[in-house]
BATI-977901 format. One record per residue (C-alpha): residue in one letter; residue number from 1; x, y, z. Coordinates in steps of 0.5 Angstrom, whole numbers, m for minus. Example, Ala and Ser with C-alpha at 12.3 -4.5 7.8 and 13.67 -1.06 7.14 Angstrom:
BEGIN
A, 1, 25, m9, 16
S, 2, 27, m2, 14
END
This chain:
BEGIN
X, 1, 0, 0, 0
X, 2, 3, 7, m2
X, 3, 1, 12, 3
X, 4, 2, 20, 1
X, 5, 1, 26, 5
X, 6, 1, 33, 3
X, 7, 1, 39, 7
X, 8, 1, 46, 5
X, 9, m1, 53, 7
X, 10, 2, 56, 14
X, 11, 6, 62, 14
X, 12, 11, 61, 9
X, 13, 6, 57, 4
X, 14, 11, 51, 3
X, 15, 8, 45, 1
X, 16, 11, 38, 4
X, 17, 9, 31, 1
X, 18, 12, 25, 3
X, 19, 10, 18, 1
X, 20, 11, 11, 5
X, 21, 10, 5, 2
X, 22, 8, m1, 7
X, 23, 10, m7, 2
X, 24, 16, m11, 5
X, 25, 16, m7, 12
X, 26, 15, m11, 18
X, 27, 10, m6, 21
X, 28, 6, m6, 15
X, 29, 0, m8, 18
X, 30, 0, m3, 23
X, 31, 1, 3, 18
X, 32, m5, 0, 14
X, 33, m10, m1, 19
X, 34, m8, 6, 21
X, 35, m9, 9, 14
X, 36, m16, 5, 13
X, 37, m18, 8, 20
X, 38, m16, 15, 18
X, 39, m20, 14, 11
X, 40, m26, 11, 15
X, 41, m27, 17, 20
X, 42, m30, 21, 15
X, 43, m33, 17, 10
X, 44, m40, 19, 12
X, 45, m39, 26, 12
X, 46, m40, 32, 7
X, 47, m34, 34, 3
X, 48, m34, 42, 1
X, 49, m29, 46, m4
X, 50, m30, 53, m2
X, 51, m27, 58, m7
X, 52, m26, 65, m6
X, 53, m24, 68, m13
X, 54, m17, 64, m14
X, 55, m17, 61, m7
X, 56, m19, 54, m6
X, 57, m20, 50, 0
X, 58, m22, 43, 1
X, 59, m25, 41, 8
X, 60, m30, 36, 10
X, 61, m34, 35, 16
X, 62, m33, 35, 22
X, 63, m27, 39, 21
X, 64, m30, 45, 19
X, 65, m28, 51, 23
X, 66, m34, 56, 26
X, 67, m33, 61, 20
X, 68, m32, 56, 15
X, 69, m39, 52, 17
X, 70, m42, 59, 17
X, 71, m40, 61, 10
X, 72, m42, 54, 8
X, 73, m49, 54, 11
X, 74, m50, 61, 8
X, 75, m48, 60, 1
X, 76, m52, 54, 1
X, 77, m58, 57, 3
X, 78, m58, 63, m1
X, 79, m53, 62, m6
X, 80, m55, 61, m14
END
């Protein structure tokens, strides 16, 4: 199993991507279980893409901030 994590943003806006291949690792089962649990944690949640001019933010329930949740509710309720 190939697991890839990309982090971006922050003060400097630096993007960091790392991959971990579980094939042949003695601890592969632990990594694979962790990856499956992480993906399943939000399987039933909504996913949102918020675009403001040229800025794009992908977020999902239940991890929206109060401000993001308020914006999503307002636009989904009143937007065209």
